[in-house]
N, C-alpha and C positions, 0 to 999 in steps of 0.2 A: 208807843201808842196802844191804847186799849182796843181789843178786837170786839166785835159785836157780842160774842159769847161771854167775854170778860165783863162787859157792861151789864149783860143780862144776869150773870151769876155773881156779881160783886157782893161782898158782905158789907155790913155796917161800917161806915167810916168814909174817909176821903181817899180817892185813888187817883194818882197822877196819870194824866193822858200825855203830858208833855207840853212844853212851851206855855206855861202858866195856866193850863186848863186842867181842872180836876172834876172827877165824878164824885158827888156826895150821895151816900146812901144812908137814909135815916133808919132809925130803929123799926119803923113801920114798913120799910122796904121801898119807900119813895126814892126815886133817883132824879137828881138834878145836876146841872152843870154850874161850876163856880170858876170865875176868872180871878186869879190872885195876881197882884201887882204891887210895886213899890213906887211911890211918888212923893217927892219932897221929904224923903227919909222916913216915910211912914208906910208900913205894910197894910194893905187893904184887900178886901174880898168883895166881889161883885157877883151876885147870882144872875145867871143867864136864862134859866128856865128849866123845865123838866125835860127828861129824855124823850117823853112822848111828844112834847110840843116842839122840841129842838133836836132833831136827829144828830148823830155824832158828827157827820160831815159839816153840817151847818154850824154846830157849836165850835168846831175847829176854825171855820172861816170867820166867825164872829170874834173868836179869841185873837186871830191874826190881825183883824181890823183894830181891835182894842190895843194890841201891842204897839201898833204904829202910833196911835194916839198918845200912849204913855211915853213912847220914845220922844215925841214932840213936846212933851211936858203938859199935855192936856189931860185933865181928869175925866175918865170915861163916864163916871156917874153924873158929873155936871152936864156933859153934853147930852146925856140920855134925858135928863129932866127938862132941858131946854128944847127938846125935839129935834136935835141936830144929828140924829143917827144916820 
């Protein structure tokens, strides 16, 4: 798991926090959370929000909730669009 200092000082690219959660740092320095998963044999990514809008602890909790959905065979994106979060 990434520490607060690692999140703050991370360089451009994607950095694994663990359990399907990644920190994405853009060339401009913007930091956001990405949830990676595989469903129906396809790899997918889902943006969760910026580090400012979604603190690390909340991002980890959201990733845990989404992992349960994927395990049940439900596509997280589909439920988000339908307002079933």
